[in-house]
N, C-alpha and C positions, 0 to 999 in steps of 0.2 A: 423832729425837724418841722419847721413851720412853712418852709417854701413849698409851693405846689410841685408835684412830681414832674409836671411838664417842663419846669424851669431847670431841672437838674441835668447834669451831663450824663452821658453813658458812663457807667461805673464798671471797671474791669478789675477782677481779683486775680492776681498772677503770683507766680513763685514756683518752687520745686514741688515735685510729687510728694505727697504725704505731709504737706505743711498745713492742711486744714482749709484749703481754698473752698471746697464745696460747702462746708459748714458756715464759713463767713459769708459766702454768697447768699445762702438762704437767710441768714440773719439780716444782711443788708436789704435783701428784697422785702423782708417783713417790715423793717424799719422805714424803708423809703417808698413803700408801695410799688415794688418792682417785680419783674419777672426775670428768670435766669435764662441766659443763652449759653449753651455749652461750647467751649473752645478747646476741649480735649479730643484730639483727632481719633483716639481709640475708643472713645465712648460714643462715636457715631454708629458703632456696629451692634446689630441685634445679636443677643446671646452672649456678648462679651461683657459680662456683668461682674463676676467675682474678681477676675484679674485686673480689671480697670477701676475697681472700687466705685462703680457707678452708684449714684445716689438712689436709694430705694424710695418707694412711695412714702413710707413713714418718715424718712429723713428729709423729704422735700417739704413736709409740714404744710401742705396745701399750696405751696408756691408753684406756679406754672413753670415748667422747664422745657426748653426748646432745643432742637437739634441733637437729641438723644435717640438712638435706635432708628437711624434713618438710612443705614446701608446694610447690605448683606456682606458676610465676611469675604466673599469672592470679589466684591467691588473695590475699586481703587478710590481712596480719598483724594479729593482735588482741592487745592487751596483756592483756585478760582471759583469753583462751585460753592465752597464754603463762604467766600467773601460775599457772593450774591445772596446766599441764603441768610447769613448773619445780618446783613444790612436790611434785608426784607423783614427779618424778625424785629430789628430795632424800630423800623417804621410802623409795623403792626402794633408793637407794644406802646409806642408813642401815641398812636391813634386812639388807644384806650386810656390815655392820660397817665400812663405808668412809666416807670424807669427801667430801661434795659440794664441788666447786670450780667456782664460777660464773665465767665468763670472758666479758667483752664490754664494749663502750663505748656501748651504747644505754641512756642514763641512766634513762628511765622504766621500761624493762624490768627493769633491775637493781633499782630501787626496788620494782617490783611483786613481784619474787621474794622480796626480803628483808624488806620493811617491812609494817607494818599499813597496808593500803590497800584501800579499798572501791572497786570498779570498777562504774560503772553499765552497764546493758545497752545493746544497740543494736537498732535497727529499720531494716532496709534501706529499707523503704518511706518511713519518715519522713525518713531521711537523703537519699534520692533527691529527695524533694519539696523539701527545703530547698536542696539543691544546684541544683535547677532554678530556684528563686527567686533564688539567687545569680547564676546565669547570665543571668537575665532582668532582674533589678532592680539588680544590682551590689552590691558589698560594703557600700556606705554604708547601704542600707536594712536589711540584716541586722544591721549593727552598732547601728543605732538601735533595732531591736527588742530586741537583746540588752541594751542600756542600760536599757530599760524593765523588764526582768525580772531581770537579773543585772548590775548596774552594776560590781561588782568584776571580773568576768570581762571585761566590755567594755573596761574600762580596762587590763587586763593583756594580753589576747590581741592579737597582731599578725598572725597567720597566718589567712587566710580559712578554711582547713580546720578550724582549732580553733574559729573562730566558729561554723561549721556544727555541729561536734560539741557545743559549749556549748548551742546552741539545741535540738539533738536531745535532750540530757540533760534540759533544762528541760521539754520536751514529754512525755518519758517518765516523769519522776520528780517534777516540780514542785519540784525543788530546784536551787539554783544550782550551776553547774559547780565553783565554788571549794569547795563543801562536800565534794567528793570528793578534795581534794588530800591527798597522803600525809603522814603524820606520820613524824618521824625516830625510829621505834620498831621494832626488829627483831621479826618475828613468831616467830623462834626465834634462839638465840645465833648471832651472825655476826661476821665481821671483814672489813673491806674494805682491800685493799692497792692503792694507786694508783701508777701509773708515770708519771714526769715526767722532765724533764731539760732540757738546753740547747735553746731554741726554734729557734735557727738550724740546729742539727744535726738536729732533728726535721723542719724544712722540707726540708732536703737529703734526708733519708731518704724523705720522702713523694714527692719528685720522682723519686728513683731507683726507688722502688717502682712508681709509675705507669709509668715507662719500662719496667721489667721486665714489668709486666702487658701492655703493648702488644706487646712482643717475644714474649711467651708466647702471644699470640693472642686478646687481649681483643675485638678487632673481630669475629673469627670466632665467638667465644662469643656476642656480642650478636646477630649475624646469625642464629645458630641459635635463640636464645631469642625473637627477634622472630617467628619462625614458630610459637612455642608460646604466644603471648599476652603477651609482655613489654609491648608498647605499651598493652594494656588493663589490665594489672595495676596496681591502685591504689597498692600499696606498692613492688613490685619495680622499677617503672620509675623510681622516685626514687633508686635506689641510685647512689652515686658511680661515675662512669664509664659506667654503662649508659645513662642519658639522653643523655649527651654523645656516646656512640658510636652511639646510635640516629640522631642527626643525620647521622652519616657514612653509615649504612645508607640513610637517606632522601635523601641527596644535599644536605643543608643545611650540611655542614661537611667539611673534610678531616680525615684522621686526626691530622695535626699540630695542627690547631686543637682537636680534641676532646681530645687528650692535655693540651694546655696548660690548657684549661678544666677538665679533671679535676683537675689539680694545684692550681689556684686554689680550686676547690670543696672539695677534700680539706683544704687548709690552713685554710680557713674553718670547716669542720666540726670539725677538731681543736681549734680555738680555742673553739668552742661547747661541745665535750665537756669541756674543761678548766674552763670557767666553771661548768658544771653540777656536776662532781664536786668542784671546789674549794669550792663552797658547802656541802658536807656535812662538818661538823667531825669526823665519825667515821672518815673515810678516813685511813689511814696512808700517807704519801707516801714513795716511794723513788726514787732516781736509777736510771733504766734502764741507765745505763752503769757502775754500781757493780759491780766484779768479785765482790763478796761479796753480790750481790743476793739469790740464793736463800737463803743462810744467814740474811740479815737478815729476809727474809719469813717463814721458818720460825720465827724467834725471836718475831716479832710474833704469829703464830698461837699459839705456846706461851704467851706472856704473856696473850693473850686468854682462853685456856682455864684459866689458873691461878685 
């Protein structure tokens, strides 16, 4: 590519888990004189390496990677904190005359980094009180309260954690949770490249990847992290494979059962990721198996900069 790096948009590589985003991100950074910014929320955590398929030093091939290993497993990941950190990374990378390459499949985190998105604050005391009410009264009472103040969110949200968050936002801001939904408007020039392909082949890849993680020592990794607060971590304990293998550590499942449960959960997660990113018409989709994948991706970036 002949255009100076400073003239290129932010490049985002998105798609389902196991589709090869990390590899393409490194290739694009090498071709475009870029640096990678991580947007996989579970790769923020120190020590969560095997189960998140975190890129090794060798796999990074000398490309600087940002926002890896920035949290302990007992800390909660925050979209608002990530938005500030990612945009600061973009600015720092730009200051060096290089291209930010955002890589990850955590859909809301990608949107937070790229799009015009106002994020309401949080209050641990308010959230703790609402969570206590959830435990004592059950989800029905909280959903009914949400229907009274924010019927759109009540109709849309299915997850109890999101209901708690919607009520927290209402108490803190007096505004419905839906008023903070992102617009499909980039905060600075950007281009998204999505990786997809044959679904059966992806399912096989995911099964093989989980098997490789188990053989590489996922159970031992989880045992070590359990002693560092993994069970108490609000975000980290939900990572694929980690909750399943905590059941092994605690004697509730065998390693074979945990591996199978991880494969099922990973396939379901990949399906949700595809649904999320497919809903965004700005994503340029490429076949992960295309031998000319990197060249095609570079062409898309060049066209976006034209």
